[in-house]
C-alpha positions as CSV (number, residue, x, y, z in Angstrom):
1,X,0.0,0.0,0.0
2,X,1.4,3.4,-1.0
3,X,1.0,6.3,1.2
4,X,2.2,9.8,1.9
5,X,1.9,11.4,5.3
6,X,2.7,14.8,6.7
7,X,5.4,15.1,9.3
8,X,3.9,13.9,12.5
9,X,3.3,16.9,14.7
10,X,-0.1,16.6,16.3
11,X,-1.4,19.8,17.9
12,X,-5.0,18.7,18.5
13,X,-6.9,15.8,20.1
14,X,-9.4,16.1,17.2
15,X,-8.9,14.6,13.7
16,X,-11.2,15.2,10.7
17,X,-10.9,12.5,8.1
18,X,-11.8,13.6,4.5
19,X,-11.8,10.9,1.9
20,X,-11.3,12.1,-1.7
21,X,-11.6,11.1,-5.3
22,X,-11.4,13.8,-7.9
23,X,-12.2,16.7,-5.5
24,X,-9.7,19.3,-6.9
25,X,-12.5,21.9,-7.0
26,X,-13.3,21.6,-3.3
27,X,-10.4,20.3,-1.4
28,X,-8.5,23.6,-0.7
29,X,-11.7,25.3,0.4
30,X,-12.8,22.6,2.8
31,X,-9.3,22.5,4.4
32,X,-9.1,26.2,4.9
33,X,-12.5,26.3,6.4
34,X,-11.7,23.6,9.0
35,X,-8.4,25.3,9.9
36,X,-10.1,28.7,10.3
37,X,-12.3,27.3,13.2
38,X,-11.4,28.6,16.7
39,X,-11.4,25.0,18.0
40,X,-8.3,23.1,16.9
41,X,-8.7,20.2,14.4
42,X,-6.1,18.2,12.5
43,X,-7.1,16.9,9.1
44,X,-6.2,13.7,7.4
45,X,-7.1,13.5,3.6
46,X,-7.4,9.9,2.4
47,X,-7.1,10.1,-1.4
48,X,-7.8,7.2,-3.7
49,X,-5.1,8.2,-6.3
50,X,-7.4,10.9,-7.9
51,X,-6.4,11.4,-11.5
52,X,-7.4,15.0,-11.3
53,X,-4.5,15.9,-8.9
54,X,-6.4,16.3,-5.7
55,X,-3.4,14.9,-3.7
56,X,-1.0,17.3,-5.4
57,X,-3.1,20.2,-4.1
58,X,-3.0,18.7,-0.6
59,X,0.7,18.2,-0.7
60,X,1.3,21.8,-1.5
61,X,-1.0,22.9,1.3
62,X,1.0,20.7,3.8
63,X,3.8,23.2,3.5
64,X,1.4,25.8,4.9
65,X,-0.4,23.7,7.5
66,X,1.6,21.3,9.8
67,X,-1.7,19.9,11.0
68,X,-2.6,18.6,7.6
69,X,-1.8,15.0,6.7
70,X,-2.3,12.9,3.5
71,X,-2.6,9.2,2.8
72,X,-2.7,8.1,-0.8
73,X,-4.2,4.7,-1.6
74,X,-3.3,2.8,-4.7
75,X,-6.8,2.7,-6.2
76,X,-10.4,3.8,-5.9
77,X,-11.8,1.3,-3.5
78,X,-14.8,2.8,-1.8
79,X,-15.7,5.3,0.9
80,X,-15.8,2.7,3.6
81,X,-12.3,1.4,2.9
82,X,-11.0,4.9,2.9
83,X,-12.5,5.7,6.3
84,X,-11.2,2.4,7.8
85,X,-7.8,3.3,6.6
86,X,-8.2,6.7,8.2
87,X,-9.5,5.2,11.5
88,X,-6.5,3.0,11.8
89,X,-4.2,5.9,11.1
90,X,-5.9,8.0,13.8
91,X,-5.9,5.3,16.4
92,X,-2.2,4.7,16.0
93,X,-1.7,8.4,16.7
94,X,-3.9,8.5,19.8
95,X,-6.5,11.0,18.6
96,X,-9.3,11.3,21.1
97,X,-12.1,12.5,18.8
98,X,-12.3,11.4,15.2
99,X,-14.7,12.7,12.6
100,X,-16.0,11.8,9.1
101,X,-16.7,14.6,6.7
102,X,-17.3,14.9,3.0
103,X,-14.9,17.0,0.9
104,X,-17.6,18.7,-1.2
105,X,-18.8,21.2,1.5
106,X,-22.2,19.4,1.9
107,X,-21.2,19.2,5.5
108,X,-20.6,22.6,7.1
109,X,-17.3,22.8,9.0
110,X,-18.9,25.3,11.4
111,X,-20.9,22.4,12.8
112,X,-17.7,20.5,13.9
113,X,-17.5,22.3,17.3
114,X,-21.1,21.2,18.0
115,X,-20.3,17.6,17.3
116,X,-17.2,17.9,19.5
117,X,-19.3,19.3,22.4
118,X,-21.6,16.3,22.2
119,X,-18.7,13.9,22.3
120,X,-17.3,15.6,25.3
121,X,-20.6,15.6,27.2
122,X,-23.2,12.9,26.4
123,X,-22.3,10.9,23.3
124,X,-19.9,8.3,22.2
125,X,-20.9,8.6,18.6
126,X,-22.5,11.8,17.3
127,X,-24.3,12.1,14.0
128,X,-24.8,15.3,12.0
129,X,-28.4,14.5,11.1
130,X,-30.5,15.8,8.2
131,X,-33.7,14.2,9.5
132,X,-33.8,14.5,13.3
133,X,-35.9,17.7,13.0
134,X,-37.8,17.4,9.7
135,X,-35.8,17.3,6.4
136,X,-32.9,19.8,6.4
137,X,-31.5,19.4,2.9
138,X,-30.7,22.3,0.5
139,X,-30.5,22.0,-3.3
140,X,-30.9,18.2,-3.6
141,X,-33.3,17.0,-6.2
142,X,-36.5,15.5,-4.7
143,X,-35.5,12.1,-6.0
144,X,-32.3,12.1,-4.0
145,X,-34.1,13.4,-0.9
146,X,-36.7,10.6,-1.1
147,X,-34.0,8.0,-1.8
148,X,-31.9,9.0,1.2
149,X,-34.8,9.5,3.6
150,X,-36.4,6.2,2.6
151,X,-33.1,4.4,3.0
152,X,-32.8,5.7,6.6
153,X,-36.4,4.7,7.4
154,X,-35.8,1.3,5.9
155,X,-32.6,0.8,8.0
156,X,-34.4,1.8,11.1
157,X,-37.3,-0.6,10.4
158,X,-35.1,-3.6,9.6
159,X,-32.4,-3.2,12.4
160,X,-34.2,-1.3,15.1
161,X,-31.4,1.3,15.0
162,X,-32.8,4.3,16.9
163,X,-31.3,6.9,14.5
164,X,-33.4,8.9,12.0
165,X,-30.5,9.6,9.6
166,X,-28.9,6.2,9.4
167,X,-27.1,7.0,6.1
168,X,-25.5,10.2,7.5
169,X,-21.9,10.7,6.6
170,X,-21.1,13.6,9.0
171,X,-20.2,11.6,12.1
172,X,-17.9,11.9,15.2
173,X,-16.5,9.1,17.3
174,X,-14.8,8.9,20.7
175,X,-11.7,6.8,20.1
176,X,-13.1,4.1,22.4
177,X,-15.8,3.3,19.9
178,X,-13.4,2.7,17.0
179,X,-11.1,0.7,19.3
180,X,-13.9,-1.6,20.3
181,X,-14.9,-2.4,16.7
182,X,-13.0,-5.0,14.6
183,X,-12.3,-2.7,11.7
184,X,-11.2,-5.6,9.6
185,X,-14.8,-6.9,9.6
186,X,-16.4,-3.7,8.3
187,X,-17.9,-5.0,5.0
188,X,-19.6,-2.1,3.2
189,X,-18.5,0.9,1.3
190,X,-21.2,3.5,0.7
191,X,-24.5,4.0,2.4
192,X,-24.1,0.5,3.7
193,X,-20.9,1.5,5.5
194,X,-22.6,4.4,7.2
195,X,-25.4,2.2,8.4
196,X,-23.0,-0.6,9.5
197,X,-20.9,1.7,11.6
198,X,-23.9,3.1,13.5
199,X,-25.4,-0.4,13.9
200,X,-22.3,-2.0,15.2
201,X,-21.7,0.9,17.6
202,X,-25.3,0.7,18.9
203,X,-25.1,-3.0,19.3
204,X,-22.1,-2.5,21.6
205,X,-24.2,-0.2,23.8
206,X,-22.4,3.0,22.9
207,X,-24.4,6.3,23.2
208,X,-25.5,7.6,19.8
209,X,-26.8,11.1,19.5
210,X,-28.1,13.1,16.6
211,X,-27.3,16.8,16.2
212,X,-29.4,18.6,13.6
213,X,-27.5,20.1,10.6
214,X,-28.3,21.6,7.3
215,X,-27.0,19.5,4.4
216,X,-26.2,21.4,1.2
217,X,-25.7,19.6,-2.1
218,X,-22.3,20.0,-3.7
219,X,-21.8,22.9,-6.0
220,X,-18.6,21.6,-7.7
221,X,-17.5,18.2,-8.7
222,X,-19.5,15.0,-9.3
223,X,-21.4,12.9,-6.9
224,X,-20.0,9.4,-6.3
225,X,-23.4,7.8,-5.6
226,X,-24.4,5.0,-8.0
227,X,-26.9,2.1,-8.1
228,X,-24.3,-0.4,-6.8
229,X,-23.8,1.6,-3.6
230,X,-27.6,1.8,-3.1
231,X,-28.0,-1.9,-3.7
232,X,-25.3,-2.6,-1.1
233,X,-27.3,-0.6,1.4
234,X,-30.6,-2.3,0.7
235,X,-29.3,-5.9,0.9
236,X,-26.5,-5.2,3.3
237,X,-28.9,-4.1,6.0
238,X,-30.7,-7.4,5.9
239,X,-27.4,-9.2,6.1
240,X,-26.4,-7.1,9.1
241,X,-29.6,-8.0,10.9
242,X,-29.2,-11.7,10.1
243,X,-25.6,-11.7,11.4
244,X,-26.7,-10.0,14.6
245,X,-29.5,-12.5,15.2
246,X,-27.0,-15.4,15.0
247,X,-24.4,-13.6,17.1
248,X,-21.9,-13.3,14.2
249,X,-21.8,-9.5,13.9
C-alpha cells in the first residue's frame, strides 16, 4: 500500500478524516474552512489516487499547515475502505475524537464544534443529522431526498437502530468506539458503510446522539453515488440483521 503522510506533529486531540476522489474543485476550500475554526482540528485526507490531482493540491498545502496530513491509496476502493484506513491511522496516533466529513462542502465545517461538544458531554458517537428535525437538505433534487430519507427509514425498520438519519456521513466518534470495533470486519463501502458503523456501535451499547444540521448539495465536482452503492445498502442491511440474530456480527 502506497501512502504519503505529513510530518507527524499533532497539535490537537481532534482529527477530521476527509476521503477524496477527484475533488480538486473543493479540497482547498474545505481544508481552509476547517483550519479557520477557533477550535483546533487536525485533518487527514485519504485520497484514492485521484487522477485530477487532488493529492497534489493537498501536498502543496501541507507546506502551509503542519496539522494537515495525507494518505494516498493505490486505487479507488470505496468510501468505507478509505475511512477504515483513516480510522487505523488515527488510532495509532492517539487522537481522542475522530470525525468523518465529506470533501464537497455538503457538511458545514462550522458544525464541527457542536459535534465535538456532544462527544465531550453525552455521546460516544455523534451524527450530524439531516432528518432529526424534519428534512434539512438544500439543493438536492427531490428524487435524492426521497431515496436518502427512505433508506434511513428502511434501515431503522429492519435493524431497530434508533437513528433517524442512518445513512448520514457527518459523524464523530470517541476513540473508544473505534477501538472496540473490529475494523477488519467492516464490510460495506457507501450508504451501507454508514449504516453498518452506526449499527455496530449501537449493538455495543455506545451512546448515539443526533445533532441537527443543514446539508447542502455539492456545487462543484461530481457525486459518487451509484446504483451499486444503493444496492449494497438495501441488501446489506438485511445481512447485518441476520448476522446479529445469529451472534456473528
